[in-house]
C-alpha positions as CSV (number, residue, x, y, z in Angstrom):
1,E,-1.5,213.3,94.3
2,E,-5.0,213.4,95.9
3,T,-7.6,211.5,94.1
4,G,-10.5,211.8,96.3
5,A,-10.6,207.9,96.6
6,V,-10.5,206.0,99.9
7,V,-9.4,202.4,99.8
8,V,-10.3,200.2,102.8
9,A,-8.9,196.5,103.0
10,T,-11.0,194.4,105.1
11,P,-10.0,191.1,106.8
12,L,-11.5,187.9,105.6
13,N,-12.5,184.9,107.6
14,S,-11.4,182.1,105.2
15,S,-13.7,179.5,106.6
16,F,-16.5,178.0,104.2
17,D,-19.2,180.0,106.2
18,H,-19.4,182.7,103.5
19,D,-22.5,184.3,105.2
20,L,-20.5,184.8,108.3
21,A,-17.5,186.1,106.3
22,A,-19.8,188.5,104.6
23,K,-21.4,189.8,107.5
24,E,-17.7,190.3,109.2
25,A,-16.6,192.2,106.0
26,A,-19.6,194.4,105.8
27,E,-19.5,195.3,109.5
28,H,-15.8,196.2,109.4
29,M,-16.4,198.3,106.3
30,D,-19.4,200.0,108.0
31,N,-17.2,200.7,111.2
32,V,-14.2,202.2,109.0
33,L,-16.4,204.4,107.0
34,L,-18.0,205.7,110.1
35,S,-15.0,206.2,111.8
36,L,-13.5,208.2,108.6
37,Q,-16.8,210.3,108.7
38,R,-16.2,211.2,112.4
39,Q,-12.7,212.1,111.3
40,G,-14.3,214.7,108.9
41,L,-14.7,212.8,105.7
42,R,-18.5,213.4,105.6
43,R,-18.7,213.0,101.8
44,L,-18.2,209.3,102.3
45,A,-21.9,209.0,103.3
46,T,-22.6,209.5,99.7
47,A,-19.6,208.3,97.8
48,P,-20.0,205.5,95.4
49,I,-18.4,202.3,96.9
50,W,-16.9,199.5,94.9
51,S,-16.2,196.0,96.1
52,C,-13.2,194.0,94.9
53,G,-12.4,190.4,95.7
54,H,-10.3,187.5,94.5
55,G,-11.2,183.9,94.9
56,T,-13.2,183.5,98.0
57,G,-12.8,187.1,98.4
58,A,-15.1,187.5,95.4
59,V,-17.6,185.1,96.7
60,V,-17.7,187.0,100.0
61,Q,-18.1,190.5,98.2
62,L,-20.6,189.1,96.1
63,L,-22.7,188.3,99.1
64,V,-21.9,191.6,100.8
65,A,-23.5,193.2,97.5
66,T,-26.6,191.4,97.9
67,R,-27.3,193.1,101.2
68,H,-25.5,196.6,100.8
69,R,-25.4,199.4,98.5
70,R,-22.5,198.9,96.1
71,A,-21.6,201.1,93.0
72,G,-20.1,198.0,91.4
73,L,-18.2,194.9,91.9
74,V,-14.7,193.7,90.4
75,L,-14.5,189.7,91.0
76,L,-11.2,188.2,90.1
77,G,-11.1,184.7,90.2
78,L,-14.5,183.7,91.4
79,T,-15.1,180.1,91.9
80,P,-18.1,178.8,90.1
81,A,-21.1,178.6,92.5
82,R,-21.6,174.8,91.8
83,S,-18.4,174.1,93.6
84,L,-19.3,176.3,96.7
85,P,-22.6,176.6,98.6
86,L,-23.9,180.0,97.9
87,P,-27.5,179.7,99.1
88,N,-28.1,183.5,99.2
89,L,-27.4,184.5,95.5
90,P,-30.4,185.5,93.4
91,K,-31.4,182.7,91.2
92,P,-30.4,184.4,88.0
93,L,-26.9,185.3,89.4
94,A,-26.5,181.8,90.7
95,R,-27.4,180.3,87.2
96,L,-24.8,182.6,85.6
97,L,-22.0,181.7,87.9
98,S,-22.6,178.1,87.7
99,G,-22.0,178.2,83.9
100,G,-25.8,178.6,82.7
101,L,-27.2,181.8,81.0
């Protein structure tokens, strides 16, 4: 059954350089979307984009969302910010992830 949804899985650089991993994941996503648009799926230019990540992938998708338009995020098993260096998160979000409100 056609749902009108497109799922794109991006490879993850699993180093602790989260900024690099986020940059690479975003570039991969942009390249896939551009390729699909060139193949005739032009509506993707305005379609809502949801990001999903688990563990380190959640950290990477969170960083991607601070720089790129996203309709929403699904973060599973996000490691608390206090255990990973996440310098680019907005302060309220970093505070929330580290257990503060």
